[in-house]
N, C-alpha and C positions, 0 to 999 in steps of 0.2 A: 513626645511621641515621634518616633522615627518615620521616615517616608514609607518604609516597608510596612510598618504598623498601621499607618494611615490607609495605605492601599488595602491591607487585610480587613480593616474596619469597614471600609466601603464595600468590599466583597461580602462581608458578613451581613451588612444591611441589605445588600442585593438578594442574598439567599433567604433572608427572613421576610422579604416583601416590604421593606421599609425604605428602599431607595427611590422608588417612584410611586405615585398614588395609584390605587386601584381604580379601574374604570368599570362602572356598572354595565356598560354596553359591550364589554368583552365577553366572548364566549368563555364560560367557566372551564377550569382545568379538568373537571370531572367529565364534561362533554368531550374535551380533547382526549382524555384518557380512553373513552369509549372508542374514539376513532383510531387511536393507537392500537387498541386491542384488536379491532377488526383488521387493521393493516397487518398486524402480527399474525393473525389467523390465516390471512392470505399468503403471507410469507411461508408459513408452515405447509399450507396446501400446495404451494409452488415448489416446495422442498428447498427453499433458500435457507431456512433454519430448521432445526429439529424441535419438536414439541418437548417442553420441560414439565414433567408432572409436578414439580415443586414450585411452579410459578404461583405467585400470590397477588392478591388484590388488597390494598389498604383503604379503609374507609373510616369515616367519623360518624358516630351515632350518639346522640345525647351527651355531647361533650367529651366522648372517649374515642380513642383510636382502636380499631380492630383490624386483624389481618386474617384473610381466608386463603388457605393454601390448598389448592386442588379441590377435592370434595370434602375436606375436613371442615369441622365446625369452626367458625371464626373465634379467635382468641384476642383478648385485650392486650395491646402492646404499648400502653401509655408510657411505661418506664423506658421503652426503647426509643421513643420519638425524640430527636435531638433538640427541637424547640418548636414553638408555636408558629404557624404560618397563617396567612389570611384565609378567610372562609372560601375564597374563590380558587385556592390552590389545593393540590393534593400531594400526598407522599407516595413514593413508589420505591421498590427495591431496584438497585442498579442492575442486577442480573435479569430482571424482567424487561428492562428497556434496552440494555446494551450488552454486547459480547466483547471480550478482548481477545486479540490474537497475537501471541508472542512471536518475535522474529526468529530468524535462523541465519546461518552463514556457512559457506563451505570452508574447507581448510585454508589457512593463511597462504599456503603454497599457491592457491588459485588467485590471490589478490594481485591487482595491478595498480601502480600509482598513476598510470596514464590511461585515459579513456580510449578504448579501442572499439572497432566495429563489433557489434553484437555483444557489447559489454554494458553493464548497468551499474550505476553507483550504489554501493552498499552504505547506507546511512548508519552512523553510529552516533551516540549521544554528543560526542565532541563536535560533530558536524553541524549541530544546531547551536553551537556557541560562537564566540567571537574569533576562535582560532581553529577553523575546520581543517581536517587533514583527509581529503577525499581518497577513497580507494574504490576500485571497480572490480566487478566479478562477471563471469560469463552469464548471459541472460538465462541460459538453460539451468544454471545452478541457483537461480533466485527463487527460493521456495515461497518467500513471503514478500509481497510488494505493497507499496502505498502509493496513493495518488495525491497530487497537490490539494491541500485543503482537508485531508484526513487529520484527526486528532491522535497524537502519539503520546504515550505515557512512559516515563522512565520506570523500570520495574523493580530495581533493587540497587543496593549500594549507596554510595555518597550522592548519587544523582536522584535518588528516590524522591518523588514529589514534583520533579520537573515535568512540564507540559509543553508540547511543541505542535506547531502546524507543520504537517508533513510536506515533503517535496516528492516529485515522481522518482521512484527508485525502490530498491530493496531495503530491508532494515534488519538489524542484527538482534541477537537474543536479549540484549539489555533493554529493548524497547518493545512496547505492546501497542497495537493499533486498536482504536475504539471502533466497533462495528455496530451499526443500528440494527435492531431487530424488527424494524418497521420502516415505513417511508420516511426518509430524512426530512421531507418538507413539513412533517408534523411536529418537529422539534427544532428550535433555533440552535444551530451548531455553535454559534458564538456564545450563546448563553451557557451551553454545556461546557465550553472551554473555561468560562468564568467559574463554573461550579468546581472544576478540577483545580483551579487556582485557589479556591476559597478554603477557609479553615475547616469546613465540614469534611472535605476530602482529605486535606493535608493532615488533620488530626487523626482521621481514620487510619491513615498509613502508619502512624506511630503505634496504634493499638495492634496492628498486624505483626509488628516486629517483636512485641512483648513476649518473652518466654522462649524465643527461638535462638538456638545456638548459632545458626548460620547468619550471614549478613542480612540486614533489614531488607524486606521486600514484601510483595503480596502475590497471591495466586487467584485464579478464577473463583475458587470456593470462598475466599475472603470477601469478595465483592458482593456476595449474597447478603452480607451484613450491612452493606452501605446503603443509606437512605438518600434518595434524590428528591428535592422539592420541585414540583412542577407547577409553574404559574400558567395562566392563560397564554396562548401563543403570542397574542399582541403585546401582552405585558412583558414577555420574554424579550421581544424586540425593543420595547421602550427601555428596559433595564440595560440592554447592550448599548443602545444609543446614548443613554445617560452616562454609562461607565466610560465610554470613549471620550467624553469631555474631560475626564479626570487625569489621564496620564501626564499631560503637560503640566497641569496644576500640581500633581503629586511630585513631579520632577522638580518644579520650581520650589515647592515646599521643602523638598529634600535639601536643595542647595541652600535655601535660607535657614533651614534647621541646622545644617552643618555650621553655617556662619554664626548662628545664634549660640550653638553649643560651644564653639570656639570662643565666642565673646564671653559666654558665661564662665568658661574655664579660666580666661585671663582677667575677667572683670574684678574678682576679689583682689588679685595681686596688683592690678593697675590702680584700683581704688586705694588700697593700703599704701601703695607707693606715693600716690598723690597726697595722702594724709601726712606721710613722713616728710614729703617735700615741703608742705606748708609748715610743718612743725619746726624743721631745722632752719627755716628762714624767718622764724619769729612771727608767723602769721596764723598760727593755730589757736593760741591763747593770747589774751591782751597782756600788755606789759603793765607792771605795777610800779609807780614811781617810788613806792616805799621799799621796794626790794633793794637789798644791798647789791651794788653793781658787780659784774664779773671781774672788774679790775681789783676789787678787794679780795675776791676769791683767789685770784692769781697771786696777790701779795702773800696771802696765807700759805699757798702752795710753795712759794719761794722760801718762806721761813721754814716750812716742814722739810724741804729738800736740803736747806742749809744744815739743819740738825742731823739729817741722815748722812750728809757728806762729812760733817764733823765727827760723827760716830763711825765713819768709814764703812757704812753699809751700802752707799752708792758712791760712784766716782763723780768728781766735778767735771762738767762739760764746759770748757772755755769758749766753745763756739755754739752754746745753746741759743736757740732761736728766741728772740723777743720781738713781737710785732706790736707796733703802736701807730696811732693816727695823729697826724700833725698837719694843720692848715688844709683839712679836707682830703689828705692823701695818706695812704697806708705805707709804712716802711717796715722792713725787717732788719734787725741788727744781729749779725753773727760775729761775735768777738768784736773786733775793731772795724768791721765792714758793715755799712748800712746801705741798703738799696730800696728803691721804691718798688712795691709789689702790687700796685693797683690792678695791673692786667692779670695777675695770678688769682685774684680773689673772684670766686664764681658769682657772688651776689652781694647786695648790701644787707647789712644786719641792723637791727634796732639799736637805739641808744641804750647803754647799759650792758650790751653784749661785747665780746672781744673775739677777735680772730687769734688763734694760737696754733702751734704745731702739736700734734698728739704727743710727741716725745717730751714736750715741755711740761705736761701735766700728768705724766704716767711713767712707770717703769716697764719697758718693753724688752722682752728677751725670748730666746729659744734655747733648745738643747743643741750645743755645738756638735758638729759631726764627729770630732775626735773624742768627745765625751761619751758619745753613744758607742763608738767602736772600741774604745779603751776600757770604759767602766761598765756600761750597761749591757751591751751585747753578750759579754762572757758571763754575766751574772743574772741573767733572766731566770726567774723561778716561777713556781705555780701558785704562790700566794705572797701577800705582802702589800706593798704600795703599787697600785695599778698604773700602768703606762698609758698615757693619753695620746692617741694618734689622730690624724686627720679623719680617719674613718669613724671615729667616735663622735664626730660632729656632723650630724645629718639633719637637713631641714630645720636647722637652728635648734636642734635638741641634742642633749647628751645621750649617746647610746652606750649603756653600761655593759658592753660586751668586750671585755679586755683580752688582748692576745697574750699579755705577759705582765709580770710583776717584778719589783726589785725590793730589796730589804729596806727598812726604814733608815738604817744607818747609812746606806749608800745614798738614799734620797736626801738625807740631812747633809751629807758631804757635798753633794751637788746642789746646794741650797738655791742658787740663782734660778734653776729650772724646776724647782719644787713648786707644786700647786697646792696650797693649803689655806688660802683665804679667798674672799670674793674677788673675782677678776673676770676679764673677758678673754675667751679663747678663740683664736681664729686660725685656720690653715693658711699657709703662705706658699704652698706648692700644689700644682695640678688643678684638676677640675673643681676642687673643693674651695678654691679662693672665692671669698665673698660670703661663705658660711661663717657663722659666729654663734657663740652661746655665752650666757652669763653663768659662770661657775660660782655656785653659792658658798663654797667652802665647807660644805657639810661633811666632807671626808677628805683625807689626804690622797694626793695623786702626784704623778710626775710627768713632765713633758717627754714625749718621744719625738723623733724627727718629724719635721713638716708642720708642727703646730707651735704657734706663738702665744704668749700670754701678755695681757695688758693690765697692769695693776695701777689704778688711778690714785692720785694724791688729793688731799684737801677736801675729801668728801664729795668730789665730783661724782655724779650718779652714773653707775655702770649702765643702768637702764637707758639713760639719755644717750651716752656714747654708743651703746649697742644699736639704738634706733637710728642714730646718725650713720653708722656703718651700713645699715640695711637700707638706707634711703638711696634714691638714684644718685643724688649729689655725693653722698658719702662713698658709694661704690665706685663712682667715677674717680674720686680722689684716691681711694684705696688702690685702684688698678692703674693709676696714671703712669707709674714707672714700672709696670709689669714687664718682665723679661720674656719675650716671645721666643722661647727655645722649644725643643721637642716637648719639654714639660714646663709650662709657664710657671714663673715664680716671682715672689716679691721679696726684696731684701728687707732686713730689719731697719736699715736707714730710710728706705722708702716708706715703711710703716710709721717710723718716728716723724717723718717729714709730712705726714698727712695733715692737711689743713682741716681745722674743725671750728665751727662757730660756737662759742661758749656763752650760754645765757647765765644770768644770775642763778644761784643755787635754788632759790624758791621757785623761780620760773621753770627750771629743769623739772622740778617735782610736778608743777602744773601741766607741763608738756607731756611728761610720762603718763600721768593720770588720764589726760584727755585722749592720748593715743590709745591707751588700753581700752578706754570706754568706747571709742569709735571702732576699734578693731572688733570688739565684742559685738557691736551693732552690725558690722559687715558679716560676721560669722552667723549671726541670727538670721540675717537677710538671705544668706546662701542656703541655710538649712530649712527655710520655710518653703 
């Protein structure tokens, strides 16, 4: 519930007689209404107001509400009553109790930005906001004036529903002043102000606008349909006093609610990030001494790559990274050069795991710029093999909304950038860096600019590497060598040099399963 909703709920309780307890010693509202009627008759006698032959009295008899208009027979109005009120309260039509008087203004040519002698401020709705722009008019042209403490209502347009305490001055046509048809001392003005703020009045305004072609608003005739609940006068004062305790609490609630909403918004992401952090550090699932260690997996990958090199499917890298541990220290061998890399490793890993560079366990490539301009750009067609762009990777999902296609023969010709088996796709340029998906290989596609593919060797699980890339540690590694230009980018070398902790294959499976299980729990928690 938002702060404004909380405020509206409190106002609704106030209007329904549920905000403060009733007091049996209070003079009932029916007696108060009799005094209001007598005061109104005196106003008519003194010609302060005109007699309205359509004035009505609402009363309750045997559990039903009736309304008597003038000399007509009472009619049952149960269906019109907005809600039940305490027995000591009464309902009344707004027009019986109050009149509204719309404002006026002279031509703008008479306006002055400076207050002068015999000028009066012309209040407009903006002047009751945080950025008033005062204007002044000659006093003799001020047809409608208000005094400090009058209640003012916005009459139409975007401001409809706003309620203000008046200042001394004139007021324009967008505002109406509430005028009592009886002695003001018989009705608590602050309670009336709360009534106008409440849903009872605010919802009524929406019904006034229904079916009208002009901008939303209300007129005097509309207000005859508006019901006003009247509590005993002492209870009105107690309601006002009680409500005055709430604004500070409501404001504090609003601030805390915003903080809570923000926390709820980031909580799932933060929690999932924490789960991934634990996973890639070997702390999410227990190690199993029976697992074949990652060193054996790396040896199998080396043998697989040797075969591919021999078959001339990939090129031999004479400076391929080999990371090993010796006498408690980690070293990296690049060709004939060996250096200690203890300070480069972000954390310790369990026994049976290995630190490696991503390029050592995968084939990583992109579509070369010249390939796009020379071969693909001139041959884009409306069907065939779809081109995968960075825009197709959004929120870690594949968006199958393709801008273009190429023929299968051209895709086969550019086989290095062909996407036809399970792999990881990740953008390497722009704001999409850090997004990634697992392409399942269910259809053939082709890389377009700004998207790289990672094809893993030796059965290394794409799901594990994907989760590592999405972890805080993985993202930090991914973006370690980002080029901070007008459009940030990551080179293929930087992608290949990304450090990754490699668990045994069986443990990769347990990690992936556990992460999926915990992520599902987080999603359930959010949706409850």
